[in-house]
C-alpha positions as CSV (number, residue, x, y, z in Angstrom):
1,X,0.0,0.0,0.0
2,X,1.3,3.5,-0.8
3,X,2.9,5.3,2.1
4,X,1.2,8.6,1.2
5,X,-2.1,6.9,2.1
6,X,-1.1,4.5,4.8
7,X,0.7,7.0,7.0
8,X,-2.1,9.7,7.4
9,X,-4.7,6.9,7.6
10,X,-2.9,5.2,10.4
11,X,-2.4,8.5,12.2
12,X,-6.1,9.2,11.8
13,X,-7.0,5.9,13.4
14,X,-4.6,6.4,16.3
15,X,-6.0,9.9,16.9
16,X,-9.6,8.6,16.8
17,X,-8.9,5.8,19.3
18,X,-7.1,8.3,21.6
19,X,-9.8,11.0,21.4
20,X,-12.7,8.6,21.8
21,X,-10.8,6.6,24.5
22,X,-11.9,3.4,22.6
23,X,-8.5,1.8,23.2
24,X,-6.0,1.7,26.1
25,X,-2.6,3.3,25.5
26,X,-1.0,-0.2,24.9
27,X,-4.0,-1.1,22.7
28,X,-3.4,2.0,20.6
29,X,0.2,1.0,20.1
30,X,-0.7,-2.6,19.1
31,X,-3.4,-1.3,16.8
32,X,-0.9,1.0,15.1
33,X,1.6,-1.8,14.6
34,X,-1.3,-3.9,13.2
35,X,-2.1,-1.2,10.7
36,X,1.6,-1.1,9.7
37,X,1.6,-4.8,9.2
38,X,-1.4,-4.5,6.8
39,X,0.1,-1.5,5.0
40,X,3.3,-3.5,4.2
41,X,1.2,-5.5,1.7
42,X,1.2,-3.8,-1.8
43,X,-2.6,-4.2,-2.0
44,X,-4.9,-1.8,-0.1
45,X,-7.7,-4.2,0.6
46,X,-6.5,-5.6,3.9
47,X,-5.7,-2.1,5.4
48,X,-9.2,-0.9,4.3
49,X,-10.8,-4.0,5.8
50,X,-9.1,-3.3,9.1
51,X,-10.3,0.3,9.0
52,X,-13.9,-0.7,8.2
53,X,-13.9,-3.3,10.9
54,X,-12.6,-0.8,13.5
55,X,-15.1,1.9,12.6
56,X,-18.1,-0.5,12.4
57,X,-17.2,-2.1,15.7
58,X,-16.8,1.3,17.4
59,X,-20.1,2.5,16.0
60,X,-21.9,-0.6,17.2
61,X,-20.3,-0.3,20.7
62,X,-21.4,3.3,21.0
63,X,-25.0,2.5,20.0
64,X,-25.6,0.0,22.7
65,X,-23.3,1.2,25.5
66,X,-25.9,2.7,27.8
67,X,-28.4,-0.2,27.3
68,X,-25.7,-2.8,28.0
69,X,-24.7,-0.9,31.1
70,X,-28.3,-1.5,32.4
71,X,-28.6,-5.1,31.3
72,X,-25.2,-6.5,32.5
73,X,-22.7,-6.1,35.2
74,X,-18.9,-5.5,35.0
75,X,-16.6,-7.8,36.9
76,X,-14.8,-4.6,38.0
77,X,-18.0,-3.3,39.6
78,X,-20.8,-1.2,38.4
79,X,-22.9,-1.5,35.2
80,X,-21.7,-3.3,32.1
81,X,-20.9,-1.5,28.9
82,X,-17.6,-1.6,27.0
83,X,-14.6,0.4,28.4
84,X,-11.5,1.0,26.4
85,X,-10.4,-2.1,24.6
86,X,-7.0,-3.6,25.4
87,X,-4.1,-4.8,23.3
88,X,-5.2,-8.4,23.9
89,X,-8.6,-7.6,22.4
90,X,-7.0,-6.0,19.4
91,X,-4.8,-9.1,18.8
92,X,-7.7,-11.5,19.3
93,X,-9.5,-9.9,16.3
94,X,-6.5,-9.1,14.0
95,X,-3.6,-11.3,14.8
96,X,-4.6,-14.1,12.4
97,X,-5.2,-11.7,9.6
98,X,-1.9,-9.9,10.3
99,X,0.1,-13.2,10.0
100,X,-1.7,-14.1,6.7
101,X,-1.2,-10.7,5.2
102,X,2.5,-10.7,6.0
103,X,2.9,-14.2,4.6
104,X,1.2,-13.3,1.4
105,X,3.2,-10.0,1.1
106,X,6.4,-12.0,1.6
107,X,5.4,-14.4,-1.2
108,X,4.8,-11.5,-3.5
109,X,8.0,-9.6,-2.8
110,X,10.1,-12.8,-2.8
111,X,9.1,-13.5,-6.4
112,X,9.4,-9.8,-7.4
113,X,5.7,-9.4,-7.9
114,X,5.3,-7.1,-5.0
115,X,6.8,-4.1,-6.8
116,X,5.0,-4.8,-10.1
117,X,2.0,-2.7,-10.9
118,X,0.5,-5.5,-13.0
119,X,0.3,-8.2,-10.3
120,X,-3.2,-9.3,-9.5
121,X,-5.2,-11.9,-7.7
122,X,-5.6,-14.9,-10.1
123,X,-8.8,-16.9,-10.3
124,X,-8.9,-19.8,-7.9
125,X,-7.9,-23.1,-9.5
126,X,-6.7,-21.5,-12.7
127,X,-3.1,-21.2,-14.0
128,X,-1.1,-18.8,-11.9
129,X,-2.9,-19.5,-8.7
130,X,-0.5,-20.7,-5.9
131,X,-1.1,-22.2,-2.5
132,X,0.2,-19.0,-1.0
133,X,-2.7,-17.1,-2.6
134,X,-5.0,-19.0,-0.2
135,X,-3.7,-16.6,2.5
136,X,-5.8,-13.9,0.8
137,X,-8.9,-15.9,1.4
138,X,-8.1,-16.5,5.0
139,X,-7.3,-12.8,5.6
140,X,-10.5,-11.4,4.2
141,X,-12.6,-14.1,5.8
142,X,-11.0,-13.2,9.2
143,X,-12.4,-9.8,9.1
144,X,-15.8,-10.9,7.7
145,X,-16.0,-13.3,10.7
146,X,-14.8,-10.9,13.4
147,X,-17.1,-8.1,12.1
148,X,-20.0,-10.6,12.0
149,X,-19.3,-11.7,15.6
150,X,-18.7,-8.1,16.9
151,X,-21.9,-6.7,15.4
152,X,-23.9,-9.8,16.4
153,X,-22.9,-9.5,20.1
154,X,-22.9,-5.7,20.3
155,X,-26.3,-5.2,18.6
156,X,-27.9,-8.5,19.4
157,X,-28.4,-7.3,23.0
158,X,-30.9,-4.7,21.6
159,X,-33.2,-7.5,20.5
160,X,-36.8,-7.2,21.7
161,X,-36.8,-10.9,22.6
162,X,-34.4,-12.6,25.0
163,X,-31.7,-14.7,23.4
164,X,-31.7,-18.5,23.4
165,X,-28.7,-20.8,24.0
166,X,-27.3,-22.0,20.7
167,X,-26.9,-25.6,22.1
168,X,-29.3,-27.8,24.0
169,X,-31.4,-27.2,26.1
170,X,-32.0,-24.2,23.8
171,X,-33.5,-22.3,26.8
172,X,-33.8,-18.5,27.0
173,X,-30.8,-17.0,28.8
174,X,-30.0,-13.5,30.2
175,X,-28.8,-11.0,27.7
176,X,-25.0,-11.1,27.3
177,X,-24.8,-14.8,27.9
178,X,-22.0,-16.5,25.9
179,X,-23.6,-18.7,23.4
180,X,-26.9,-16.9,23.5
181,X,-28.3,-16.0,20.0
182,X,-31.3,-14.0,18.7
183,X,-32.7,-13.3,15.3
184,X,-31.7,-9.6,15.6
185,X,-28.1,-10.7,16.5
186,X,-27.9,-13.1,13.6
187,X,-29.1,-10.4,11.2
188,X,-26.6,-7.9,12.5
189,X,-23.9,-10.5,12.2
190,X,-24.9,-11.2,8.6
191,X,-24.8,-7.4,7.9
192,X,-21.3,-7.2,9.2
193,X,-20.1,-10.2,7.2
194,X,-21.7,-8.8,4.0
195,X,-20.1,-5.4,4.6
196,X,-16.6,-6.8,4.9
197,X,-17.1,-9.2,2.0
198,X,-18.2,-6.4,-0.3
199,X,-15.2,-4.3,0.9
200,X,-12.9,-7.2,-0.1
201,X,-14.5,-7.7,-3.5
202,X,-14.4,-4.0,-4.4
203,X,-10.8,-3.6,-3.5
204,X,-9.1,-6.9,-4.4
205,X,-7.1,-6.5,-7.6
206,X,-8.8,-9.4,-9.4
207,X,-7.0,-10.5,-12.6
208,X,-9.4,-9.5,-15.4
209,X,-10.8,-12.2,-17.6
210,X,-10.2,-10.1,-20.7
211,X,-6.4,-9.9,-20.1
212,X,-3.9,-11.9,-22.1
213,X,-3.9,-14.5,-19.3
214,X,-7.7,-14.9,-19.5
215,X,-7.5,-18.4,-18.1
216,X,-6.6,-16.9,-14.7
217,X,-9.1,-14.0,-14.8
218,X,-12.2,-13.4,-12.8
219,X,-15.5,-12.7,-14.5
220,X,-18.6,-11.1,-12.9
221,X,-20.0,-14.5,-11.8
222,X,-16.7,-15.5,-10.2
223,X,-16.6,-12.2,-8.2
224,X,-20.2,-12.7,-7.1
225,X,-19.5,-16.2,-5.9
226,X,-16.4,-15.0,-4.1
227,X,-18.4,-12.3,-2.3
228,X,-21.1,-14.8,-1.3
229,X,-18.5,-17.3,-0.1
230,X,-16.7,-14.8,2.1
231,X,-20.0,-13.5,3.6
232,X,-21.2,-17.0,4.3
233,X,-17.9,-17.9,5.9
234,X,-18.1,-14.8,8.1
235,X,-21.5,-15.7,9.3
236,X,-20.4,-19.3,10.0
237,X,-17.5,-17.8,12.1
238,X,-20.0,-15.8,14.2
239,X,-22.1,-18.9,14.8
240,X,-18.9,-20.9,15.7
241,X,-17.9,-18.2,18.2
242,X,-21.3,-18.7,19.9
243,X,-20.7,-22.4,20.1
244,X,-17.3,-22.0,21.5
245,X,-18.6,-19.4,23.9
246,X,-21.3,-21.8,25.1
247,X,-18.9,-24.6,25.7
248,X,-15.4,-23.3,26.5
249,X,-16.2,-20.0,28.1
250,X,-18.0,-19.6,31.4
251,X,-21.0,-17.3,31.5
252,X,-21.2,-15.9,35.0
253,X,-24.5,-14.5,36.5
254,X,-25.0,-12.3,39.5
255,X,-27.5,-14.5,41.5
256,X,-29.1,-11.5,43.2
257,X,-30.0,-9.5,40.0
258,X,-30.0,-12.2,37.4
259,X,-27.7,-10.2,35.2
260,X,-24.6,-11.5,33.3
261,X,-21.2,-10.4,34.7
262,X,-18.7,-9.5,32.0
263,X,-15.0,-9.7,32.4
264,X,-13.1,-6.4,32.1
265,X,-11.1,-6.2,28.9
266,X,-12.4,-9.6,27.7
267,X,-10.8,-11.5,30.6
268,X,-12.3,-14.2,32.7
269,X,-14.8,-13.3,35.4
270,X,-13.4,-14.1,38.9
271,X,-15.6,-16.7,40.6
272,X,-14.9,-18.5,43.9
273,X,-14.0,-22.1,43.3
274,X,-16.3,-24.7,44.8
275,X,-19.4,-22.6,44.7
276,X,-19.5,-21.4,41.2
277,X,-21.3,-24.2,39.3
278,X,-25.0,-24.0,38.7
279,X,-27.0,-25.6,36.0
280,X,-28.9,-23.4,33.7
281,X,-32.6,-23.3,34.5
282,X,-35.4,-21.8,32.6
283,X,-36.1,-19.5,35.6
284,X,-32.8,-17.8,34.9
285,X,-33.7,-16.8,31.4
286,X,-35.0,-13.4,32.4
287,X,-34.9,-11.5,35.6
288,X,-38.4,-10.3,34.8
289,X,-39.9,-13.8,34.7
290,X,-39.3,-14.2,38.5
291,X,-42.0,-11.8,39.2
292,X,-45.4,-11.5,37.4
293,X,-45.8,-7.9,38.5
294,X,-42.3,-7.1,37.1
295,X,-43.0,-8.8,33.9
296,X,-46.2,-6.8,33.5
297,X,-44.4,-3.6,34.3
298,X,-41.6,-4.4,31.8
299,X,-44.2,-4.8,29.0
300,X,-45.5,-1.3,29.7
301,X,-42.4,0.6,30.6
302,X,-38.9,-1.0,30.2
303,X,-37.3,1.9,32.2
304,X,-39.6,1.2,35.1
305,X,-38.7,-2.5,34.9
306,X,-35.0,-1.7,35.1
307,X,-35.5,0.5,38.1
308,X,-37.6,-2.2,39.8
309,X,-34.9,-4.8,39.1
310,X,-32.2,-2.5,40.6
311,X,-34.3,-2.0,43.8
312,X,-34.8,-5.8,44.0
313,X,-31.1,-6.4,43.5
314,X,-30.1,-4.0,46.3
315,X,-32.6,-5.7,48.6
316,X,-31.1,-9.0,47.7
317,X,-27.6,-7.8,48.4
318,X,-28.8,-6.6,51.9
319,X,-30.5,-9.9,52.7
320,X,-27.5,-11.9,51.5
321,X,-25.1,-9.8,53.6
322,X,-27.3,-10.3,56.6
323,X,-27.3,-14.0,56.1
324,X,-23.5,-14.1,55.6
325,X,-23.6,-15.2,51.9
326,X,-20.3,-14.0,50.4
327,X,-20.4,-15.4,46.9
328,X,-23.0,-13.8,44.6
329,X,-21.7,-15.2,41.2
330,X,-22.4,-18.5,39.6
331,X,-21.4,-20.1,36.3
332,X,-24.6,-21.0,34.5
333,X,-23.3,-22.1,31.1
334,X,-20.0,-23.3,29.6
335,X,-16.6,-24.3,31.2
336,X,-14.1,-21.8,32.4
337,X,-11.4,-22.9,29.9
338,X,-11.0,-19.7,27.7
339,X,-11.6,-16.0,28.2
340,X,-13.6,-14.0,25.7
341,X,-10.4,-13.0,24.0
342,X,-9.3,-16.7,23.7
343,X,-12.6,-17.6,22.2
344,X,-12.4,-14.8,19.6
345,X,-8.8,-15.7,18.6
346,X,-9.7,-19.4,18.3
347,X,-12.8,-18.6,16.2
348,X,-10.7,-16.4,13.9
349,X,-8.1,-19.0,13.5
350,X,-10.5,-21.9,12.8
351,X,-12.7,-19.9,10.5
352,X,-9.8,-18.6,8.4
353,X,-8.1,-22.0,8.2
354,X,-11.4,-23.6,7.3
355,X,-12.1,-21.1,4.6
356,X,-8.6,-21.7,3.1
357,X,-9.1,-25.5,3.2
358,X,-12.5,-25.3,1.6
359,X,-11.3,-22.9,-1.1
360,X,-8.3,-25.0,-1.8
361,X,-10.4,-28.2,-2.2
362,X,-13.0,-26.4,-4.3
363,X,-10.4,-24.9,-6.6
364,X,-8.3,-28.0,-6.8
365,X,-5.2,-26.2,-5.4
366,X,-4.0,-29.2,-3.4
367,X,-3.6,-31.6,-6.4
């Protein structure tokens, strides 16, 4: 990518993250290094995908921040809502793509193609397509999947209906539960995946089918199939993230308020060992279901329902303290094996690798 574009664009991203306090200082540094890694590639598509993902994720986080603060708790205390993202969160979403982008850039420069203005992305399975070119598929799918997952989780919490666990027993769960999905969340995830897939298709330097090497060129139908494939892979990645979250990541609920407790910076939520396990019961699906009057109130006035829940939660804290009950958090779904950051990184790696394998098989690259 041309330095005249990459340098001011990176500076703009750094300034925005600093001025909006969307990243920690170390997070800003890692994000800047990630942008540099993407700008090293002669193509602009990966850098622009990074920018689109960052802006879309920031916008989604801002839209639901106040609502999430009422619906969830923070492990650091107080309401939920997203604080500045850390360097670990940045790497969880972009490390896989950074590695693939650098590998493909190295393959281009090592053959002398990186400095050529005529180099392009050959059609899959045609002459000129190399195994190294599968890294392009993995990189663009990484951002389609992470954008799909981010928008699904950030905007899905706004759904009018409570989410359901993606795995049996498929019961309704509190908003913010790992592995909980809703129709609104899936649609938001699909939108994020399509957005990043279109970005890739518009900016990838596809080899034209009308060139002298027409056997390696992309026609309109091939580009359309590429877009649909990337979008579908991104949505699959979001669903995979929900499955991993439901099984490998612990969802912790505050037993007094029924709200999900989220780990600060995507880390694990501290829970006292020996008293943290609790099977998921339908009664925990919504704090409003525990009281008919509260359910009736929430149907009329959501703000009044939130206020009533807060009053009930404070009363529960007072009773628990009087009875000497020190532990107020319980794991209701999943196993405490990975943090949210670990799940995101694993999802990105599996989705990108899976997309490269599927593309390689479909295009006959491996034989």
